[in-house]
C-alpha positions as CSV (number, residue, x, y, z in Angstrom):
1,X,139.7,76.6,162.2
2,X,138.4,80.2,162.8
3,X,135.0,81.0,164.1
4,X,132.5,83.5,162.9
5,X,133.7,87.0,163.8
6,X,131.3,88.0,166.5
7,X,131.8,88.9,170.1
8,X,129.9,88.5,173.3
9,X,129.1,92.2,173.4
10,X,126.5,91.6,170.7
11,X,124.0,90.2,173.1
12,X,121.6,91.8,175.6
13,X,122.4,90.7,179.2
14,X,118.9,90.6,180.6
15,X,118.6,87.3,182.5
16,X,115.3,85.4,182.3
17,X,116.5,82.8,184.8
18,X,119.3,83.6,187.2
19,X,122.4,81.5,187.7
20,X,124.0,81.5,184.3
21,X,127.1,83.6,183.5
22,X,127.0,86.1,180.6
23,X,128.2,84.9,177.2
24,X,131.8,85.8,176.6
25,X,134.3,85.2,173.8
26,X,135.8,82.2,175.6
27,X,132.6,80.3,175.8
28,X,131.7,81.1,172.2
29,X,135.0,79.7,171.0
30,X,134.5,76.6,173.2
31,X,131.0,76.2,171.8
32,X,132.2,76.1,168.2
33,X,135.0,73.7,169.1
34,X,132.6,71.3,170.8
35,X,130.2,71.5,167.8
36,X,132.9,70.6,165.3
37,X,134.1,67.7,167.5
38,X,130.5,66.4,167.9
39,X,129.9,66.5,164.1
40,X,133.2,64.7,163.4
41,X,132.3,62.0,166.1
42,X,128.6,61.5,165.6
43,X,127.8,62.6,162.0
44,X,130.4,60.4,160.3
45,X,128.0,59.4,157.5
46,X,127.3,63.0,156.5
47,X,130.1,65.2,157.9
48,X,131.9,65.0,154.5
49,X,129.1,66.9,152.8
50,X,130.1,70.2,154.6
51,X,133.9,69.5,154.6
52,X,134.5,71.9,151.6
53,X,133.1,75.0,153.5
54,X,135.4,77.8,154.7
55,X,136.1,77.6,158.4
56,X,133.6,80.1,159.6
57,X,130.7,78.7,157.6
58,X,131.7,75.2,158.6
59,X,131.5,76.0,162.2
60,X,128.2,77.8,161.8
61,X,126.6,74.7,160.1
62,X,128.1,72.5,162.8
63,X,126.3,74.5,165.4
64,X,122.9,73.9,163.6
65,X,123.6,70.2,163.2
66,X,124.4,69.9,166.9
67,X,121.0,71.6,167.6
68,X,119.4,69.1,165.2
69,X,121.1,66.2,166.9
70,X,119.8,67.3,170.3
71,X,116.3,67.4,169.0
72,X,116.5,64.0,167.4
73,X,117.9,62.5,170.5
74,X,115.0,63.9,172.5
75,X,112.5,62.7,169.9
76,X,113.9,59.2,170.2
77,X,113.6,59.0,174.0
78,X,110.8,57.0,175.7
79,X,109.3,58.8,178.6
80,X,106.0,59.9,180.2
81,X,104.1,62.8,178.6
82,X,104.9,65.0,181.6
83,X,108.6,64.3,181.4
84,X,108.6,65.0,177.7
85,X,106.7,68.3,178.2
86,X,109.3,69.3,180.9
87,X,112.2,68.5,178.6
88,X,110.7,70.6,175.8
89,X,109.9,73.5,178.1
90,X,113.4,73.5,179.5
91,X,115.0,73.4,176.1
92,X,112.8,76.3,175.0
93,X,113.9,78.3,178.0
94,X,117.5,77.4,177.4
95,X,117.3,78.9,174.0
96,X,115.5,82.0,175.1
97,X,118.0,82.6,177.9
98,X,120.9,82.2,175.5
99,X,119.3,84.7,173.2
100,X,119.2,87.1,176.2
101,X,123.0,86.7,176.7
102,X,123.2,83.9,179.3
103,X,125.7,81.2,178.7
104,X,123.4,78.2,179.3
105,X,125.7,75.9,177.3
106,X,128.7,76.5,174.9
107,X,126.9,74.8,172.0
108,X,123.8,77.1,172.4
109,X,126.1,80.1,172.5
110,X,127.6,79.0,169.2
111,X,124.1,78.6,167.8
112,X,122.9,82.1,168.8
113,X,126.1,83.6,167.4
114,X,125.4,81.8,164.1
115,X,121.8,83.1,164.1
116,X,122.9,86.6,164.8
117,X,125.7,86.7,162.2
118,X,123.8,85.2,159.3
119,X,120.5,86.8,160.2
120,X,118.7,83.5,160.5
121,X,115.0,84.1,161.5
122,X,114.7,83.0,165.2
123,X,111.4,81.4,164.5
124,X,113.2,78.7,162.5
125,X,115.0,77.6,165.8
126,X,111.8,77.7,167.8
127,X,109.8,76.0,165.1
128,X,112.3,73.1,165.3
129,X,111.6,72.7,169.0
130,X,107.8,72.6,168.2
131,X,108.5,69.9,165.6
132,X,110.4,67.8,168.1
133,X,107.6,68.4,170.6
134,X,105.1,67.0,168.1
135,X,107.2,63.9,167.5
136,X,107.4,63.3,171.2
137,X,103.8,63.8,172.1
138,X,101.5,62.8,169.2
139,X,100.8,59.6,167.3
140,X,102.0,59.1,163.7
141,X,100.5,61.5,161.1
142,X,97.4,60.2,159.4
143,X,98.5,60.9,155.8
144,X,101.2,62.4,153.7
145,X,99.7,65.9,153.9
146,X,99.8,65.7,157.7
147,X,103.3,64.4,157.7
148,X,104.8,67.2,155.6
149,X,104.3,70.0,158.2
150,X,106.2,67.8,160.7
151,X,109.0,67.2,158.3
152,X,109.0,71.0,157.7
153,X,109.3,71.9,161.3
154,X,112.2,69.4,161.9
155,X,114.4,69.0,158.9
156,X,112.9,71.8,156.8
157,X,113.6,74.6,159.3
158,X,117.2,73.5,159.8
159,X,117.9,73.4,156.1
160,X,116.3,76.8,155.7
161,X,118.5,78.1,158.6
162,X,121.5,76.8,156.7
163,X,120.7,78.7,153.5
164,X,122.2,82.1,154.5
165,X,125.3,80.3,155.7
166,X,125.6,78.6,152.3
167,X,125.5,81.9,150.5
168,X,121.8,82.8,150.1
169,X,121.1,86.5,150.3
170,X,117.4,86.3,149.6
171,X,114.3,84.9,151.3
172,X,113.6,83.2,147.9
173,X,115.8,80.4,149.2
174,X,113.6,79.5,152.1
175,X,110.9,77.4,150.4
176,X,113.2,75.3,148.3
177,X,115.5,74.8,151.3
178,X,112.6,73.6,153.3
179,X,111.7,71.1,150.5
180,X,115.2,69.7,150.6
181,X,114.9,69.5,154.4
182,X,111.7,67.6,154.0
183,X,113.3,65.1,151.6
184,X,116.3,64.6,153.9
185,X,113.9,64.0,156.9
186,X,111.8,61.5,155.0
187,X,115.0,59.7,153.9
188,X,116.2,59.6,157.5
189,X,112.9,58.2,158.8
190,X,113.0,55.5,156.0
191,X,116.7,54.7,156.8
192,X,115.8,54.1,160.4
193,X,112.3,52.6,159.8
194,X,112.9,49.1,161.1
195,X,115.1,50.3,164.0
196,X,112.4,52.7,165.1
197,X,109.6,50.2,164.8
198,X,111.5,47.8,167.0
199,X,111.5,50.5,169.6
200,X,107.8,51.2,169.2
201,X,108.3,54.4,167.2
202,X,106.6,55.1,163.9
203,X,107.2,58.3,162.0
204,X,105.5,57.6,158.6
205,X,101.9,58.2,157.7
206,X,99.5,55.4,158.8
207,X,97.4,55.8,155.7
208,X,100.3,54.8,153.5
209,X,100.7,51.5,155.3
210,X,97.0,50.9,154.9
211,X,96.8,51.8,151.2
212,X,99.8,49.6,150.4
213,X,98.3,46.7,152.4
214,X,101.4,46.7,154.6
215,X,101.3,46.7,158.4
216,X,104.2,48.1,160.4
217,X,104.5,44.8,162.3
218,X,105.0,43.0,159.0
219,X,108.2,44.9,158.4
220,X,109.7,43.3,161.5
221,X,109.2,39.8,160.1
222,X,108.9,38.8,156.4
223,X,106.7,41.4,154.5
224,X,105.0,40.4,151.3
225,X,107.0,41.4,148.2
226,X,104.3,43.3,146.4
227,X,103.1,45.6,149.3
228,X,106.7,46.3,150.2
229,X,107.4,47.4,146.6
230,X,104.3,49.6,146.6
231,X,105.3,51.3,149.8
232,X,109.0,51.8,148.8
233,X,108.1,53.2,145.3
234,X,105.5,55.5,146.7
235,X,108.1,57.1,149.0
236,X,110.7,57.1,146.2
237,X,108.3,59.1,144.0
238,X,107.6,61.6,146.9
239,X,111.2,62.1,147.6
240,X,112.0,62.8,144.0
241,X,109.2,65.4,143.8
242,X,110.6,67.1,146.9
243,X,114.0,67.2,145.3
244,X,112.7,68.7,142.1
245,X,111.0,71.4,144.2
246,X,114.3,72.1,145.9
247,X,116.1,72.8,142.7
248,X,115.7,76.7,142.8
249,X,117.8,76.7,146.0
250,X,120.9,76.1,143.9
251,X,120.4,79.4,142.1
252,X,120.6,81.3,145.4
253,X,123.9,79.9,146.7
254,X,127.6,80.5,146.3
255,X,130.0,78.0,144.9
256,X,130.7,76.1,148.2
257,X,127.1,76.1,149.1
258,X,126.1,74.6,145.8
259,X,128.6,71.8,146.3
260,X,127.1,71.0,149.7
261,X,123.5,71.1,148.5
262,X,124.2,69.0,145.4
263,X,125.8,66.4,147.6
264,X,122.7,66.4,149.9
265,X,120.4,66.1,146.9
266,X,122.5,63.2,145.6
267,X,122.2,61.4,148.9
268,X,118.4,61.6,148.7
269,X,118.4,60.7,145.0
270,X,120.5,57.6,145.7
271,X,118.0,56.6,148.4
272,X,115.1,57.0,146.1
273,X,116.8,54.9,143.4
274,X,117.5,52.2,145.9
275,X,113.8,52.2,147.0
276,X,112.8,51.8,143.4
277,X,115.3,49.1,142.4
278,X,115.5,47.2,145.7
279,X,112.4,47.7,147.8
280,X,113.7,45.1,150.2
281,X,116.3,47.6,151.3
282,X,113.7,49.0,153.6
283,X,114.1,46.0,155.8
284,X,117.9,45.5,155.3
285,X,120.0,45.9,158.4
286,X,122.0,48.6,156.6
287,X,118.8,50.5,155.6
288,X,118.1,52.2,152.3
289,X,121.6,53.5,152.1
290,X,124.3,50.9,152.7
291,X,127.9,51.8,153.5
292,X,129.0,51.2,149.9
293,X,126.7,54.0,148.8
294,X,127.9,56.4,151.5
295,X,131.5,55.7,150.4
296,X,130.7,56.4,146.7
297,X,128.9,59.7,147.6
298,X,131.7,60.8,149.9
299,X,134.4,60.0,147.4
300,X,132.7,62.0,144.6
301,X,132.3,65.0,146.9
302,X,136.0,64.9,148.0
303,X,137.1,64.6,144.4
304,X,134.9,67.5,143.3
305,X,133.0,65.3,140.8
306,X,129.4,66.2,139.8
307,X,127.0,64.0,141.8
308,X,124.1,62.2,140.2
309,X,121.0,64.5,140.4
310,X,117.3,64.1,139.4
311,X,117.6,67.2,137.2
312,X,120.1,69.4,135.3
313,X,121.1,72.6,137.1
314,X,122.9,75.8,136.2
315,X,123.8,77.2,139.5
316,X,124.4,81.0,139.9
317,X,127.8,81.6,141.5
318,X,128.5,84.8,143.4
């Protein structure tokens, strides 16, 4: 697979921290290779959704997904507040030094090449770090309105960063891309709800548990049927609203980008359907999306079949 056509000479070589070599073409190629390998190894449930992209765009998206993975790994680690602050501060410095032309890591070199080539706003990448910092340092959001900004700074910013790679040439794609990123993030938190609770991690709004008369601890035992159904259907409704708000994104993308985004929407829509039809999936070992659903979604994507969406679309192809 070829990488985005950009070379190390693009970057300013003004070191912020000494000790790192300058970015060169060799480390850039190594970075994209590592990113592809990581996505194939660690994102097996979703790697298929970008499999149709041309080589350069595929490598660029992989660099963003590896960045996403690093953030989610940090957010899931248990440590003291000082250790967490140090990790975030070092990560922020690593990104800044890489932007200055220092080869801090091959994967970050691939990321800044992607940012430069596709003119992705740098603030998206820094906002993502701030979102992970929030997840590490603060208690769960009080309500849905407080949760959405967190979902924006994590999944929303990454999806918005992907939009130019997927063919968008306008800032009009940013808001609907962030809505899709929010939906994906909420689905991910729901998919891992019980696993996270067992580790003492809660991502969802506390008011939603209270209003549905459902305690997080009850999800680890035998939750009452009616509160569980309220909680599941509440989130299904919210996911579907976010998906409908993401629909304008499809009008901004090229053919391959539309296929990717349709498949991502289909994943979230299948999750919302499962929440409505089988609220108990929230506490299943396989989560809200069992392996059988992943296989169906993956097969439709590989065959080029139209996925099931919560709306009809007429994408604009370039």
